[in-house]
A tleap script that builds the chain and sets N, CA, C and O, in Angstrom:
source leaprc.protein.ff14SB
mol = sequence {
  NMET SER ALA TYR LYS LEU SER ALA ARG TYR
  ALA LYS SER LEU ILE GLU LEU ALA VAL GLU
  LYS ASN GLN LEU GLU GLN VAL VAL GLY ASP
  ILE ARG LEU PHE VAL GLN VAL CYS LYS GLN
  SER LYS ASP TYR THR ALA MET LEU ARG ASN
  PRO VAL ILE HIE LEU ASP ALA LYS GLN LYS
  ILE THR ASP LYS ILE PHE GLY ASP ASN ILE
  SER PRO LEU THR LYS GLY PHE ILE SER LEU
  ILE ILE SER LYS THR ARG GLU ALA PHE CLEU
}
set mol.1.N position { -58.034 -13.110 55.099 }
set mol.1.CA position { -57.847 -13.087 56.339 }
set mol.1.C position { -57.831 -14.469 57.059 }
set mol.1.O position { -58.817 -15.200 56.967 }
set mol.2.N position { -56.803 -14.818 57.729 }
set mol.2.CA position { -56.983 -16.016 58.480 }
set mol.2.C position { -58.227 -16.338 59.540 }
set mol.2.O position { -58.773 -15.405 60.130 }
set mol.3.N position { -58.571 -17.489 59.710 }
set mol.3.CA position { -59.556 -17.716 60.615 }
set mol.3.C position { -59.362 -17.215 61.981 }
set mol.3.O position { -60.305 -16.687 62.570 }
set mol.4.N position { -58.111 -17.353 62.574 }
set mol.4.CA position { -57.693 -16.869 63.707 }
set mol.4.C position { -57.886 -15.424 63.892 }
set mol.4.O position { -58.557 -14.985 64.825 }
set mol.5.N position { -57.274 -14.631 62.967 }
set mol.5.CA position { -57.401 -13.109 62.980 }
set mol.5.C position { -58.951 -12.793 62.931 }
set mol.5.O position { -59.362 -11.959 63.737 }
set mol.6.N position { -59.724 -13.302 62.178 }
set mol.6.CA position { -61.041 -13.121 62.089 }
set mol.6.C position { -61.637 -13.202 63.430 }
set mol.6.O position { -62.187 -12.277 64.028 }
set mol.7.N position { -61.448 -14.550 63.885 }
set mol.7.CA position { -62.061 -14.842 65.214 }
set mol.7.C position { -61.698 -13.802 66.306 }
set mol.7.O position { -62.536 -13.264 67.029 }
set mol.8.N position { -60.459 -13.591 66.347 }
set mol.8.CA position { -59.851 -12.464 67.376 }
set mol.8.C position { -60.658 -11.383 67.270 }
set mol.8.O position { -61.295 -10.982 68.244 }
set mol.9.N position { -60.726 -10.730 65.946 }
set mol.9.CA position { -61.380 -9.543 66.014 }
set mol.9.C position { -62.776 -9.495 66.475 }
set mol.9.O position { -63.131 -8.614 67.258 }
set mol.10.N position { -63.705 -10.518 65.971 }
set mol.10.CA position { -64.966 -10.626 66.508 }
set mol.10.C position { -65.066 -10.753 67.953 }
set mol.10.O position { -65.980 -10.184 68.551 }
set mol.11.N position { -64.100 -11.533 68.628 }
set mol.11.CA position { -64.315 -12.020 69.839 }
set mol.11.C position { -63.785 -10.575 70.799 }
set mol.11.O position { -64.301 -10.362 71.896 }
set mol.12.N position { -63.007 -9.907 70.385 }
set mol.12.CA position { -62.324 -8.534 70.870 }
set mol.12.C position { -63.525 -7.622 70.928 }
set mol.12.O position { -63.751 -7.055 71.997 }
set mol.13.N position { -64.404 -7.397 69.786 }
set mol.13.CA position { -65.366 -6.575 69.553 }
set mol.13.C position { -66.625 -6.993 70.694 }
set mol.13.O position { -67.272 -6.164 71.334 }
set mol.14.N position { -66.763 -8.259 70.757 }
set mol.14.CA position { -67.773 -8.661 71.809 }
set mol.14.C position { -67.512 -8.515 73.044 }
set mol.14.O position { -68.408 -8.273 73.852 }
set mol.15.N position { -66.124 -8.649 73.421 }
set mol.15.CA position { -65.817 -8.367 74.842 }
set mol.15.C position { -65.928 -6.867 75.213 }
set mol.15.O position { -66.540 -6.465 76.203 }
set mol.16.N position { -65.212 -5.995 74.234 }
set mol.16.CA position { -65.465 -4.796 74.443 }
set mol.16.C position { -66.789 -4.082 74.648 }
set mol.16.O position { -66.916 -3.212 75.510 }
set mol.17.N position { -67.775 -4.463 73.839 }
set mol.17.CA position { -69.203 -4.337 73.931 }
set mol.17.C position { -69.778 -4.719 75.277 }
set mol.17.O position { -70.503 -3.989 75.951 }
set mol.18.N position { -69.373 -5.957 75.604 }
set mol.18.CA position { -69.910 -6.559 76.911 }
set mol.18.C position { -69.306 -5.567 78.127 }
set mol.18.O position { -70.010 -5.099 79.022 }
set mol.19.N position { -68.089 -5.376 78.003 }
set mol.19.CA position { -67.646 -4.490 79.003 }
set mol.19.C position { -68.297 -3.216 79.205 }
set mol.19.O position { -68.696 -2.834 80.305 }
set mol.20.N position { -68.418 -2.447 77.932 }
set mol.20.CA position { -69.081 -1.097 77.983 }
set mol.20.C position { -70.462 -1.328 78.498 }
set mol.20.O position { -70.966 -0.462 79.214 }
set mol.21.N position { -71.113 -2.398 78.207 }
set mol.21.CA position { -72.615 -2.567 78.551 }
set mol.21.C position { -72.889 -3.123 80.034 }
set mol.21.O position { -74.003 -3.183 80.555 }
set mol.22.N position { -71.744 -3.496 80.588 }
set mol.22.CA position { -71.567 -4.002 81.907 }
set mol.22.C position { -72.263 -5.535 82.046 }
set mol.22.O position { -72.916 -5.958 83.000 }
set mol.23.N position { -71.940 -6.187 80.874 }
set mol.23.CA position { -72.624 -7.495 80.796 }
set mol.23.C position { -71.528 -8.634 80.503 }
set mol.23.O position { -71.819 -9.629 79.840 }
set mol.24.N position { -70.335 -8.435 81.006 }
set mol.24.CA position { -69.123 -9.338 80.630 }
set mol.24.C position { -69.352 -10.796 81.125 }
set mol.24.O position { -69.105 -11.819 80.486 }
set mol.25.N position { -69.881 -10.703 82.410 }
set mol.25.CA position { -70.093 -12.069 82.932 }
set mol.25.C position { -71.252 -12.816 82.130 }
set mol.25.O position { -71.093 -13.960 81.705 }
set mol.26.N position { -72.379 -12.121 81.961 }
set mol.26.CA position { -73.489 -12.811 81.266 }
set mol.26.C position { -72.932 -13.314 79.738 }
set mol.26.O position { -73.235 -14.416 79.281 }
set mol.27.N position { -72.191 -12.473 79.119 }
set mol.27.CA position { -71.872 -12.795 77.769 }
set mol.27.C position { -70.935 -14.057 77.850 }
set mol.27.O position { -71.212 -14.988 77.093 }
set mol.28.N position { -69.810 -14.188 78.727 }
set mol.28.CA position { -69.061 -15.163 79.003 }
set mol.28.C position { -69.773 -16.455 79.207 }
set mol.28.O position { -69.464 -17.528 78.688 }
set mol.29.N position { -70.871 -16.204 80.112 }
set mol.29.CA position { -71.596 -17.567 80.428 }
set mol.29.C position { -72.250 -18.001 78.992 }
set mol.29.O position { -72.225 -19.169 78.604 }
set mol.30.N position { -72.775 -17.048 78.327 }
set mol.30.CA position { -73.569 -17.479 77.012 }
set mol.30.C position { -72.673 -17.887 76.035 }
set mol.30.O position { -73.169 -18.613 75.174 }
set mol.31.N position { -71.225 -17.567 75.896 }
set mol.31.CA position { -70.415 -18.144 75.028 }
set mol.31.C position { -70.128 -19.511 75.501 }
set mol.31.O position { -69.999 -20.379 74.638 }
set mol.32.N position { -70.007 -19.836 76.768 }
set mol.32.CA position { -69.571 -21.165 77.316 }
set mol.32.C position { -70.808 -21.998 76.979 }
set mol.32.O position { -70.627 -23.175 76.670 }
set mol.33.N position { -72.138 -21.465 77.011 }
set mol.33.CA position { -73.209 -22.433 76.605 }
set mol.33.C position { -73.166 -22.649 75.248 }
set mol.33.O position { -73.507 -23.763 74.851 }
set mol.34.N position { -72.780 -21.729 74.369 }
set mol.34.CA position { -72.718 -21.856 72.909 }
set mol.34.C position { -71.712 -22.974 72.596 }
set mol.34.O position { -72.021 -23.939 71.897 }
set mol.35.N position { -70.553 -22.818 73.115 }
set mol.35.CA position { -69.282 -23.770 73.026 }
set mol.35.C position { -69.917 -25.347 73.220 }
set mol.35.O position { -69.869 -26.267 72.403 }
set mol.36.N position { -70.476 -25.341 74.472 }
set mol.36.CA position { -71.004 -26.646 75.067 }
set mol.36.C position { -72.073 -27.226 74.057 }
set mol.36.O position { -71.988 -28.430 73.812 }
set mol.37.N position { -73.067 -26.492 73.448 }
set mol.37.CA position { -73.929 -26.939 72.368 }
set mol.37.C position { -73.213 -27.478 71.320 }
set mol.37.O position { -73.450 -28.610 70.900 }
set mol.38.N position { -72.144 -26.587 70.746 }
set mol.38.CA position { -71.446 -26.974 69.538 }
set mol.38.C position { -70.669 -28.379 69.816 }
set mol.38.O position { -70.686 -29.325 69.029 }
set mol.39.N position { -69.986 -28.360 71.065 }
set mol.39.CA position { -69.448 -29.807 71.338 }
set mol.39.C position { -70.345 -30.871 71.449 }
set mol.39.O position { -69.955 -31.980 71.083 }
set mol.40.N position { -71.563 -30.724 71.920 }
set mol.40.CA position { -72.495 -31.904 72.032 }
set mol.40.C position { -73.343 -32.094 70.809 }
set mol.40.O position { -74.007 -33.110 70.603 }
set mol.41.N position { -73.291 -31.204 70.125 }
set mol.41.CA position { -74.192 -31.448 68.836 }
set mol.41.C position { -73.431 -31.266 67.591 }
set mol.41.O position { -73.322 -30.130 67.129 }
set mol.42.N position { -72.897 -32.273 67.004 }
set mol.42.CA position { -72.102 -32.263 65.770 }
set mol.42.C position { -72.921 -31.884 64.637 }
set mol.42.O position { -72.432 -31.391 63.620 }
set mol.43.N position { -74.168 -32.106 64.795 }
set mol.43.CA position { -75.253 -31.800 63.563 }
set mol.43.C position { -75.499 -30.262 63.686 }
set mol.43.O position { -75.802 -29.681 62.644 }
set mol.44.N position { -75.411 -29.592 64.749 }
set mol.44.CA position { -75.523 -28.056 64.761 }
set mol.44.C position { -74.422 -27.497 64.292 }
set mol.44.O position { -74.499 -26.512 63.558 }
set mol.45.N position { -73.312 -28.007 64.624 }
set mol.45.CA position { -71.950 -27.478 64.054 }
set mol.45.C position { -71.778 -27.687 62.450 }
set mol.45.O position { -71.207 -26.859 61.742 }
set mol.46.N position { -72.232 -28.657 62.063 }
set mol.46.CA position { -72.215 -29.156 60.671 }
set mol.46.C position { -73.291 -28.154 59.945 }
set mol.46.O position { -73.052 -27.699 58.826 }
set mol.47.N position { -74.291 -27.895 60.540 }
set mol.47.CA position { -75.309 -26.968 60.059 }
set mol.47.C position { -74.764 -25.533 59.657 }
set mol.47.O position { -74.888 -24.950 58.580 }
set mol.48.N position { -74.138 -25.130 60.797 }
set mol.48.CA position { -73.472 -23.881 60.860 }
set mol.48.C position { -72.593 -23.724 59.524 }
set mol.48.O position { -72.766 -22.790 58.742 }
set mol.49.N position { -71.599 -24.771 59.335 }
set mol.49.CA position { -70.597 -24.785 58.508 }
set mol.49.C position { -71.020 -25.093 57.116 }
set mol.49.O position { -70.199 -24.898 56.220 }
set mol.50.N position { -72.442 -25.645 56.766 }
set mol.50.CA position { -72.873 -25.896 55.649 }
set mol.50.C position { -73.164 -24.754 54.890 }
set mol.50.O position { -73.823 -23.880 55.453 }
set mol.51.N position { -72.767 -24.556 53.578 }
set mol.51.CA position { -72.970 -23.408 52.886 }
set mol.51.C position { -74.222 -23.441 52.048 }
set mol.51.O position { -74.750 -22.406 51.641 }
set mol.52.N position { -74.697 -24.675 51.793 }
set mol.52.CA position { -76.177 -24.749 51.265 }
set mol.52.C position { -77.305 -24.502 52.030 }
set mol.52.O position { -78.380 -24.371 51.445 }
set mol.53.N position { -77.239 -24.401 53.423 }
set mol.53.CA position { -78.282 -24.063 54.136 }
set mol.53.C position { -78.270 -22.646 54.119 }
set mol.53.O position { -77.236 -22.003 54.301 }
set mol.54.N position { -79.556 -22.050 53.873 }
set mol.54.CA position { -79.785 -20.746 53.967 }
set mol.54.C position { -79.619 -19.770 55.281 }
set mol.54.O position { -80.095 -20.165 56.345 }
set mol.55.N position { -78.996 -18.588 55.223 }
set mol.55.CA position { -78.879 -17.936 56.372 }
set mol.55.C position { -80.101 -17.701 57.463 }
set mol.55.O position { -79.936 -17.620 58.680 }
set mol.56.N position { -81.355 -17.610 56.767 }
set mol.56.CA position { -82.484 -17.401 57.530 }
set mol.56.C position { -82.657 -18.692 58.456 }
set mol.56.O position { -82.819 -18.602 59.672 }
set mol.57.N position { -82.608 -19.867 57.779 }
set mol.57.CA position { -82.779 -21.275 58.398 }
set mol.57.C position { -81.647 -21.281 59.395 }
set mol.57.O position { -81.981 -21.797 60.462 }
set mol.58.N position { -80.526 -20.893 59.351 }
set mol.58.CA position { -79.501 -21.011 60.421 }
set mol.58.C position { -80.070 -20.181 61.680 }
set mol.58.O position { -80.281 -20.645 62.801 }
set mol.59.N position { -80.258 -18.952 61.285 }
set mol.59.CA position { -80.786 -18.070 62.288 }
set mol.59.C position { -81.989 -18.450 63.158 }
set mol.59.O position { -82.122 -18.173 64.350 }
set mol.60.N position { -82.831 -19.116 62.395 }
set mol.60.CA position { -84.116 -19.722 63.029 }
set mol.60.C position { -83.775 -20.985 63.974 }
set mol.60.O position { -84.329 -21.204 65.051 }
set mol.61.N position { -82.824 -21.732 63.418 }
set mol.61.CA position { -82.525 -23.067 64.308 }
set mol.61.C position { -81.557 -22.421 65.515 }
set mol.61.O position { -81.565 -22.930 66.635 }
set mol.62.N position { -80.835 -21.415 65.240 }
set mol.62.CA position { -80.091 -21.014 66.360 }
set mol.62.C position { -81.093 -20.267 67.429 }
set mol.62.O position { -80.927 -20.355 68.645 }
set mol.63.N position { -81.922 -19.684 66.949 }
set mol.63.CA position { -82.863 -19.021 67.989 }
set mol.63.C position { -83.745 -19.955 68.608 }
set mol.63.O position { -84.243 -19.689 69.702 }
set mol.64.N position { -84.024 -21.187 67.923 }
set mol.64.CA position { -84.931 -22.285 68.592 }
set mol.64.C position { -83.827 -22.880 69.774 }
set mol.64.O position { -84.174 -22.999 70.949 }
set mol.65.N position { -82.724 -23.164 69.388 }
set mol.65.CA position { -81.806 -23.795 70.328 }
set mol.65.C position { -81.703 -23.130 71.541 }
set mol.65.O position { -81.953 -23.629 72.638 }
set mol.66.N position { -81.237 -21.715 71.276 }
set mol.66.CA position { -80.934 -20.650 72.515 }
set mol.66.C position { -82.067 -20.117 73.113 }
set mol.66.O position { -82.171 -20.049 74.338 }
set mol.67.N position { -83.086 -19.661 72.201 }
set mol.67.CA position { -84.127 -19.044 72.737 }
set mol.67.C position { -83.746 -17.720 73.873 }
set mol.67.O position { -82.956 -16.812 73.615 }
set mol.68.N position { -84.406 -17.851 74.982 }
set mol.68.CA position { -84.084 -16.622 76.033 }
set mol.68.C position { -83.002 -17.245 76.908 }
set mol.68.O position { -82.871 -16.815 78.053 }
set mol.69.N position { -82.232 -18.205 76.469 }
set mol.69.CA position { -81.311 -18.796 77.432 }
set mol.69.C position { -79.914 -17.959 77.163 }
set mol.69.O position { -78.909 -18.238 77.817 }
set mol.70.N position { -79.907 -16.999 76.243 }
set mol.70.CA position { -78.669 -16.210 76.154 }
set mol.70.C position { -79.164 -14.666 76.060 }
set mol.70.O position { -80.261 -14.367 75.588 }
set mol.71.N position { -78.328 -13.817 76.510 }
set mol.71.CA position { -78.660 -12.554 76.589 }
set mol.71.C position { -78.730 -11.783 75.184 }
set mol.71.O position { -77.949 -12.015 74.261 }
set mol.72.N position { -79.699 -10.894 75.140 }
set mol.72.CA position { -79.925 -10.079 73.747 }
set mol.72.C position { -78.650 -9.635 73.260 }
set mol.72.O position { -78.595 -9.549 72.033 }
set mol.73.N position { -77.550 -9.313 73.929 }
set mol.73.CA position { -76.284 -8.873 73.370 }
set mol.73.C position { -75.729 -10.117 72.575 }
set mol.73.O position { -75.356 -10.048 71.404 }
set mol.74.N position { -75.717 -11.232 73.323 }
set mol.74.CA position { -74.902 -12.448 72.612 }
set mol.74.C position { -75.823 -12.818 71.467 }
set mol.74.O position { -75.309 -13.191 70.413 }
set mol.75.N position { -77.054 -12.752 71.576 }
set mol.75.CA position { -77.976 -13.089 70.521 }
set mol.75.C position { -77.857 -12.279 69.349 }
set mol.75.O position { -77.938 -12.753 68.215 }
set mol.76.N position { -77.628 -10.828 69.643 }
set mol.76.CA position { -77.479 -10.064 68.472 }
set mol.76.C position { -76.181 -10.256 67.695 }
set mol.76.O position { -76.103 -10.072 66.481 }
set mol.77.N position { -75.048 -10.683 68.561 }
set mol.77.CA position { -73.756 -10.966 68.123 }
set mol.77.C position { -73.794 -12.186 67.249 }
set mol.77.O position { -73.326 -12.214 66.111 }
set mol.78.N position { -74.335 -13.115 67.807 }
set mol.78.CA position { -74.595 -14.379 66.849 }
set mol.78.C position { -75.065 -14.124 65.650 }
set mol.78.O position { -74.429 -14.393 64.630 }
set mol.79.N position { -76.288 -13.552 65.652 }
set mol.79.CA position { -77.128 -13.072 64.391 }
set mol.79.C position { -76.179 -12.208 63.605 }
set mol.79.O position { -76.136 -12.501 62.410 }
set mol.80.N position { -75.515 -11.353 63.935 }
set mol.80.CA position { -74.607 -10.420 63.148 }
set mol.80.C position { -73.639 -11.479 62.365 }
set mol.80.O position { -73.601 -11.432 61.135 }
set mol.81.N position { -72.883 -12.402 63.057 }
set mol.81.CA position { -71.955 -13.148 62.532 }
set mol.81.C position { -72.658 -14.184 61.338 }
set mol.81.O position { -72.089 -14.534 60.304 }
set mol.82.N position { -73.995 -14.562 61.749 }
set mol.82.CA position { -74.692 -15.341 60.511 }
set mol.82.C position { -74.979 -14.566 59.333 }
set mol.82.O position { -74.790 -14.916 58.168 }
set mol.83.N position { -75.565 -13.230 59.845 }
set mol.83.CA position { -75.840 -12.399 58.630 }
set mol.83.C position { -74.606 -12.073 57.763 }
set mol.83.O position { -74.694 -11.898 56.548 }
set mol.84.N position { -73.512 -12.004 58.418 }
set mol.84.CA position { -72.289 -11.654 57.530 }
set mol.84.C position { -71.691 -12.993 56.897 }
set mol.84.O position { -70.635 -12.904 56.271 }
set mol.85.N position { -72.320 -14.222 57.034 }
set mol.85.CA position { -71.738 -15.334 56.544 }
set mol.85.C position { -70.341 -15.859 57.310 }
set mol.85.O position { -69.487 -16.589 56.808 }
set mol.86.N position { -70.340 -15.454 58.278 }
set mol.86.CA position { -69.179 -15.772 59.086 }
set mol.86.C position { -69.498 -16.921 60.163 }
set mol.86.O position { -68.629 -17.193 60.990 }
set mol.87.N position { -70.617 -17.539 60.169 }
set mol.87.CA position { -71.024 -18.585 61.027 }
set mol.87.C position { -70.098 -19.671 61.102 }
set mol.87.O position { -70.013 -20.181 62.219 }
set mol.88.N position { -69.385 -20.154 60.203 }
set mol.88.CA position { -68.512 -21.177 60.303 }
set mol.88.C position { -67.267 -20.865 61.300 }
set mol.88.O position { -66.593 -21.762 61.806 }
set mol.89.N position { -67.089 -19.734 61.479 }
set mol.89.CA position { -66.070 -19.333 62.395 }
set mol.89.C position { -66.549 -19.268 63.849 }
set mol.89.O position { -65.698 -19.160 64.733 }
set mol.90.N position { -67.669 -19.317 64.117 }
set mol.90.CA position { -68.198 -19.498 65.463 }
set mol.90.C position { -67.736 -20.617 66.327 }
set mol.90.O position { -68.196 -20.752 67.461 }
savepdb mol mol.pdb
quit
C-alpha cells in the first residue's frame, strides 16, 4: 500500500473518531502541534523513522515530548500508529 493511501486511511479514521467524540478542534490542534514538533526537531523525526530504535523507546520519547499537551484521543492514536510500526508515516 502506498504511503499516501496509508496516511489517508489513518487520517480519515482519526477525523471520524474525533467528530464522533466531539473533539475535532482539539485533535486538529494536537496534530498541528505534532507537525510543528516534527518540523522543528529533525532528531525526533529521524528517531521515528529509525527501525533500529525499539517501539517502547519511541513511545516513551513521544510521551515525554507531548505529555499532557495533547488529548488522550490523539495520544492513543499516536500510540496505535507506533505499536503498528507505522510511525514513519506520521
